[in-house]
ZAKE-575215 format. One record per residue (C-alpha): residue number from 1; x, y, z. Coordinates in steps of 0.25 Angstrom, whole numbers, plus 5000, padded with zeros to 4 digits. Layout:
<recs>
<rec pos="NUM" x="X" y="Y" z="Z"/>
...
</recs>
This chain:
<recs>
<rec pos="1" x="5344" y="5460" z="5380"/>
<rec pos="2" x="5355" y="5469" z="5382"/>
<rec pos="3" x="5367" y="5466" z="5391"/>
<rec pos="4" x="5375" y="5477" z="5397"/>
<rec pos="5" x="5388" y="5472" z="5404"/>
<rec pos="6" x="5392" y="5480" z="5416"/>
<rec pos="7" x="5405" y="5484" z="5423"/>
<rec pos="8" x="5405" y="5470" z="5430"/>
<rec pos="9" x="5408" y="5458" z="5421"/>
<rec pos="10" x="5396" y="5449" z="5421"/>
<rec pos="11" x="5386" y="5459" z="5426"/>
<rec pos="12" x="5376" y="5463" z="5415"/>
<rec pos="13" x="5365" y="5473" z="5413"/>
<rec pos="14" x="5354" y="5467" z="5404"/>
<rec pos="15" x="5344" y="5475" z="5397"/>
<rec pos="16" x="5332" y="5466" z="5392"/>
<rec pos="17" x="5324" y="5471" z="5380"/>
<rec pos="18" x="5311" y="5478" z="5384"/>
<rec pos="19" x="5299" y="5480" z="5375"/>
<rec pos="20" x="5290" y="5491" z="5379"/>
<rec pos="21" x="5278" y="5499" z="5374"/>
<rec pos="22" x="5267" y="5506" z="5379"/>
<rec pos="23" x="5262" y="5494" z="5387"/>
<rec pos="24" x="5274" y="5491" z="5394"/>
<rec pos="25" x="5286" y="5482" z="5391"/>
<rec pos="26" x="5291" y="5468" z="5390"/>
<rec pos="27" x="5305" y="5463" z="5393"/>
<rec pos="28" x="5310" y="5449" z="5394"/>
<rec pos="29" x="5317" y="5449" z="5408"/>
<rec pos="30" x="5324" y="5436" z="5407"/>
<rec pos="31" x="5327" y="5426" z="5396"/>
<rec pos="32" x="5338" y="5416" z="5398"/>
<rec pos="33" x="5342" y="5415" z="5384"/>
<rec pos="34" x="5342" y="5430" z="5381"/>
<rec pos="35" x="5350" y="5432" z="5394"/>
<rec pos="36" x="5360" y="5421" z="5390"/>
<rec pos="37" x="5362" y="5427" z="5376"/>
<rec pos="38" x="5363" y="5441" z="5381"/>
<rec pos="39" x="5373" y="5439" z="5392"/>
<rec pos="40" x="5380" y="5426" z="5389"/>
<rec pos="41" x="5375" y="5420" z="5402"/>
<rec pos="42" x="5368" y="5407" z="5404"/>
<rec pos="43" x="5363" y="5409" z="5418"/>
<rec pos="44" x="5352" y="5402" z="5425"/>
<rec pos="45" x="5343" y="5410" z="5435"/>
<rec pos="46" x="5337" y="5402" z="5447"/>
<rec pos="47" x="5330" y="5413" z="5455"/>
<rec pos="48" x="5322" y="5425" z="5453"/>
<rec pos="49" x="5321" y="5436" z="5463"/>
<rec pos="50" x="5313" y="5448" z="5465"/>
<rec pos="51" x="5315" y="5460" z="5475"/>
<rec pos="52" x="5307" y="5472" z="5477"/>
<rec pos="53" x="5314" y="5484" z="5485"/>
<rec pos="54" x="5311" y="5498" z="5488"/>
<rec pos="55" x="5320" y="5510" z="5484"/>
<rec pos="56" x="5333" y="5511" z="5491"/>
<rec pos="57" x="5334" y="5496" z="5494"/>
<rec pos="58" x="5348" y="5491" z="5491"/>
<rec pos="59" x="5349" y="5476" z="5490"/>
<rec pos="60" x="5363" y="5470" z="5490"/>
<rec pos="61" x="5374" y="5468" z="5487"/>
<rec pos="62" x="5371" y="5453" z="5487"/>
<rec pos="63" x="5377" y="5440" z="5481"/>
<rec pos="64" x="5378" y="5425" z="5484"/>
<rec pos="65" x="5392" y="5420" z="5487"/>
<rec pos="66" x="5388" y="5405" z="5484"/>
<rec pos="67" x="5377" y="5403" z="5474"/>
<rec pos="68" x="5380" y="5416" z="5467"/>
<rec pos="69" x="5369" y="5422" z="5459"/>
<rec pos="70" x="5369" y="5428" z="5445"/>
<rec pos="71" x="5358" y="5438" z="5445"/>
<rec pos="72" x="5349" y="5445" z="5434"/>
<rec pos="73" x="5342" y="5457" z="5441"/>
<rec pos="74" x="5332" y="5467" z="5436"/>
<rec pos="75" x="5322" y="5477" z="5441"/>
<rec pos="76" x="5307" y="5476" z="5437"/>
<rec pos="77" x="5302" y="5487" z="5445"/>
<rec pos="78" x="5310" y="5500" z="5450"/>
<rec pos="79" x="5325" y="5502" z="5449"/>
<rec pos="80" x="5337" y="5497" z="5456"/>
<rec pos="81" x="5352" y="5499" z="5455"/>
<rec pos="82" x="5358" y="5485" z="5454"/>
<rec pos="83" x="5372" y="5482" z="5458"/>
<rec pos="84" x="5382" y="5470" z="5455"/>
<rec pos="85" x="5395" y="5469" z="5463"/>
<rec pos="86" x="5406" y="5459" z="5458"/>
<rec pos="87" x="5409" y="5450" z="5471"/>
<rec pos="88" x="5419" y="5441" z="5464"/>
<rec pos="89" x="5432" y="5443" z="5470"/>
<rec pos="90" x="5439" y="5437" z="5458"/>
<rec pos="91" x="5432" y="5447" z="5449"/>
<rec pos="92" x="5440" y="5460" z="5444"/>
<rec pos="93" x="5427" y="5467" z="5447"/>
<rec pos="94" x="5426" y="5462" z="5461"/>
<rec pos="95" x="5418" y="5472" z="5470"/>
<rec pos="96" x="5414" y="5480" z="5458"/>
<rec pos="97" x="5399" y="5484" z="5455"/>
<rec pos="98" x="5390" y="5487" z="5444"/>
<rec pos="99" x="5376" y="5494" z="5446"/>
<rec pos="100" x="5364" y="5496" z="5436"/>
<rec pos="101" x="5350" y="5501" z="5438"/>
<rec pos="102" x="5339" y="5491" z="5435"/>
<rec pos="103" x="5325" y="5495" z="5433"/>
<rec pos="104" x="5311" y="5492" z="5428"/>
<rec pos="105" x="5314" y="5503" z="5417"/>
<rec pos="106" x="5327" y="5498" z="5412"/>
<rec pos="107" x="5324" y="5483" z="5413"/>
<rec pos="108" x="5339" y="5480" z="5415"/>
<rec pos="109" x="5344" y="5468" z="5422"/>
<rec pos="110" x="5357" y="5465" z="5428"/>
<rec pos="111" x="5365" y="5452" z="5428"/>
<rec pos="112" x="5374" y="5449" z="5439"/>
<rec pos="113" x="5382" y="5436" z="5438"/>
<rec pos="114" x="5386" y="5428" z="5451"/>
<rec pos="115" x="5397" y="5434" z="5459"/>
<rec pos="116" x="5391" y="5448" z="5460"/>
<rec pos="117" x="5384" y="5455" z="5472"/>
<rec pos="118" x="5371" y="5462" z="5468"/>
<rec pos="119" x="5362" y="5473" z="5474"/>
<rec pos="120" x="5353" y="5484" z="5470"/>
<rec pos="121" x="5346" y="5497" z="5476"/>
<rec pos="122" x="5332" y="5501" z="5472"/>
<rec pos="123" x="5331" y="5514" z="5465"/>
<rec pos="124" x="5316" y="5515" z="5463"/>
<rec pos="125" x="5305" y="5515" z="5473"/>
<rec pos="126" x="5304" y="5500" z="5472"/>
<rec pos="127" x="5311" y="5489" z="5464"/>
<rec pos="128" x="5308" y="5475" z="5460"/>
<rec pos="129" x="5321" y="5468" z="5457"/>
<rec pos="130" x="5321" y="5454" z="5450"/>
<rec pos="131" x="5333" y="5445" z="5449"/>
<rec pos="132" x="5337" y="5431" z="5444"/>
<rec pos="133" x="5348" y="5423" z="5450"/>
<rec pos="134" x="5357" y="5412" z="5445"/>
<rec pos="135" x="5357" y="5405" z="5459"/>
<rec pos="136" x="5348" y="5404" z="5471"/>
<rec pos="137" x="5348" y="5413" z="5482"/>
<rec pos="138" x="5356" y="5408" z="5494"/>
<rec pos="139" x="5356" y="5416" z="5506"/>
<rec pos="140" x="5367" y="5409" z="5513"/>
<rec pos="141" x="5376" y="5413" z="5501"/>
<rec pos="142" x="5371" y="5428" z="5500"/>
<rec pos="143" x="5381" y="5439" z="5502"/>
<rec pos="144" x="5382" y="5454" z="5501"/>
<rec pos="145" x="5391" y="5465" z="5500"/>
<rec pos="146" x="5389" y="5479" z="5505"/>
<rec pos="147" x="5381" y="5488" z="5495"/>
<rec pos="148" x="5389" y="5500" z="5499"/>
<rec pos="149" x="5403" y="5494" z="5500"/>
<rec pos="150" x="5413" y="5505" z="5495"/>
<rec pos="151" x="5422" y="5494" z="5490"/>
<rec pos="152" x="5411" y="5491" z="5479"/>
<rec pos="153" x="5406" y="5505" z="5478"/>
<rec pos="154" x="5392" y="5503" z="5472"/>
<rec pos="155" x="5387" y="5516" z="5468"/>
<rec pos="156" x="5372" y="5514" z="5472"/>
<rec pos="157" x="5363" y="5525" z="5466"/>
<rec pos="158" x="5356" y="5528" z="5480"/>
<rec pos="159" x="5356" y="5543" z="5481"/>
<rec pos="160" x="5352" y="5545" z="5466"/>
<rec pos="161" x="5340" y="5537" z="5469"/>
<rec pos="162" x="5337" y="5544" z="5482"/>
<rec pos="163" x="5341" y="5532" z="5491"/>
<rec pos="164" x="5349" y="5538" z="5503"/>
<rec pos="165" x="5352" y="5524" z="5509"/>
<rec pos="166" x="5349" y="5510" z="5503"/>
<rec pos="167" x="5339" y="5501" z="5510"/>
<rec pos="168" x="5347" y="5488" z="5514"/>
<rec pos="169" x="5344" y="5475" z="5520"/>
<rec pos="170" x="5352" y="5471" z="5533"/>
<rec pos="171" x="5360" y="5461" z="5525"/>
<rec pos="172" x="5364" y="5471" z="5515"/>
<rec pos="173" x="5367" y="5482" z="5525"/>
<rec pos="174" x="5377" y="5471" z="5532"/>
<rec pos="175" x="5384" y="5467" z="5519"/>
<rec pos="176" x="5399" y="5466" z="5519"/>
<rec pos="177" x="5408" y="5474" z="5511"/>
<rec pos="178" x="5415" y="5468" z="5498"/>
<rec pos="179" x="5428" y="5466" z="5506"/>
<rec pos="180" x="5420" y="5458" z="5516"/>
<rec pos="181" x="5410" y="5451" z="5507"/>
<rec pos="182" x="5411" y="5437" z="5503"/>
<rec pos="183" x="5414" y="5437" z="5488"/>
<rec pos="184" x="5415" y="5427" z="5476"/>
<rec pos="185" x="5429" y="5422" z="5472"/>
</recs>
């Protein structure tokens, strides 16, 4: 497994080894020992989630203020632009973001430690998005920050993929700005 650091300390792009031939491919999507050796992290995942979305759906930016979740995310069908935003007020990178394309073709995964908001927009006709979390979903602790807050300035590649306006949930449409959002210490 290849580990690629990002501009945000702790957020990592992971490239698993993929063995392909005329029949298809094989890839080990997760191995605790290999993950720990490659990243230096000994995390325990407690929940796996799977979402399917159509082109233009933007989910996020979400986080849990208590029971914060580390997430290991990947796409098994389609392609998304995946984003992490540092929500730790004490961090020198507070409010900064990093984005990476995850797809069924590049097999990349993204590790987001606790303390980061997460979101993605679907670039393909549909996308199946899988993620492992280090803590359980707790709706009472779920928070969000506006996907289009200029203070964060995520450069979502919407126009480049023929997306005029992203499709948002009511919750995401009403998310507060970074200045208004509840953050980590």
